[in-house]
N, C-alpha and C positions, 0 to 999 in steps of 0.2 A: 275121339280119343287120340292122344298123342303117344307115340312110342319112341323110346331112346335106349340104345344099348350101352352097356358099360362092362368092362373087364375088371375082375378083382386082381389087384396087384399085391405083392408081398407087403407093401407099406400099409395096405388096408386091413391087415390081419393082426391078431394078437399072437402070443407065443405058441398057442395051440394050432395056429394055421387057420383060424376061423375069423371071419370078418368081425372086427370090433364093433360093438353096438352103435356107437355114434356115427360110424361111417355109412350106415344105411341112410341116415339123414343127409349126408353129403351126396349120395347117389340121387336121392329124391330132389335135393336142391338143384343139382346140375340138370336134372330132367325138367324141372320147372323153368329154369333159365332157357333151356333149349325150346321148350313149349312157347314161351313168350317170343323168342327169336323167330320161331316158325310162323308166328302171327304177324311178323314184321315189326314187332315192338323192340326198340332199342332202349334198354334200361338206362344207359348213360345219357342218351338224349332226353328221356323222360325226366331225369333228375336235373339236368342242366336247363332245359327249356320250360318244363312244366312244374319244376320243383316238387316232383312226385317220386316216391319210392314205394315198392311193394315189400312188405315185411311179414314175417310169420307171426301170427297172434297166438295160434293154438295148434298143437299136433297131438293126434291120438295114433299111436303106433302099436302094432301087434307083430311080434316076432314069432314065426311059425316053424321055420327050419333055418339052419345056418348056411351061409355062403362061405366058400373056401377059396384059397388061392387059385387063381387062373380060371375060376368059373366065369362064364359069360352070362350076364344078367340082362334082363329086359325090364325097363321101368315104364309102366303104363300110367299116364296122367290123364284123368278125366275130370273136366270141369262139371260140377254137379249143381252149383248155384252161384249166382252173382247178384249183388245188391249195389246200391250206389257207392258203398264204401269197402265192400269185401268180396272175396272170391273163395268159394269152398271147393277144394279139389280132393279127389280120391286118387291115391297113388299106390300102386301095387308093384312089388318087385318080384319078378319071376325068374326061375331057372328051369330050363327044359319044359316050359309051359306049365310049371307048377308054382303057385304063389308061395313065396317064402317069407314075405313081409307085406303087411297091409297097413295103409296109413290114410288118415283124413287130415287135411291141412287147411287151416283158415288163414288166408292172406288178407291183410288190410292195406289200403292206400293211405300213405301219410305224406305230409308236407316235409320235404327234405331239410328245411331250415329249422322248423319248430317241433318236428316229430309228433304232430297232432294229426288225427284222421282228416282226410279230405276226400272229396268225390273222386272216383276213378275217372281219369280223363275220358271224355265222350268218345273219342276215336278208339281208344283202347277197349272201352266197354262194348262198343259196336262190333269190333273185331271178335271179341270173345262170344258175343251173342250170336254171331254168324255160325259159330261152331256148336250152337245149341246149348250154351251154358245157361 
């Protein structure tokens, strides 16, 4: 399981001071990027050298409680399944150890020129499998 912290800034909130619903997706996206980085995977290098990008295919998100300005959030990312073409992640956003948002995200590997599914690069898949994905 990978953990990443985020702070809620004023720009993340609506006029009521509550995090706008799409910004939870941004927190989750940043956590996924940091998860890949923690595995030693450079997305720019993957795109340039392997012609591979990881893109979201499907998201199932459940908002349980609101986050507000200045809250410190913890985004937990857990790889639950990997295939030749896709990665299934569970991402939870917590505040003070309480889950406020739950999500399941399916990521697919695509060719960066043609936007068609391709195998996850062998080295990347091996790194993910090491962490029990």
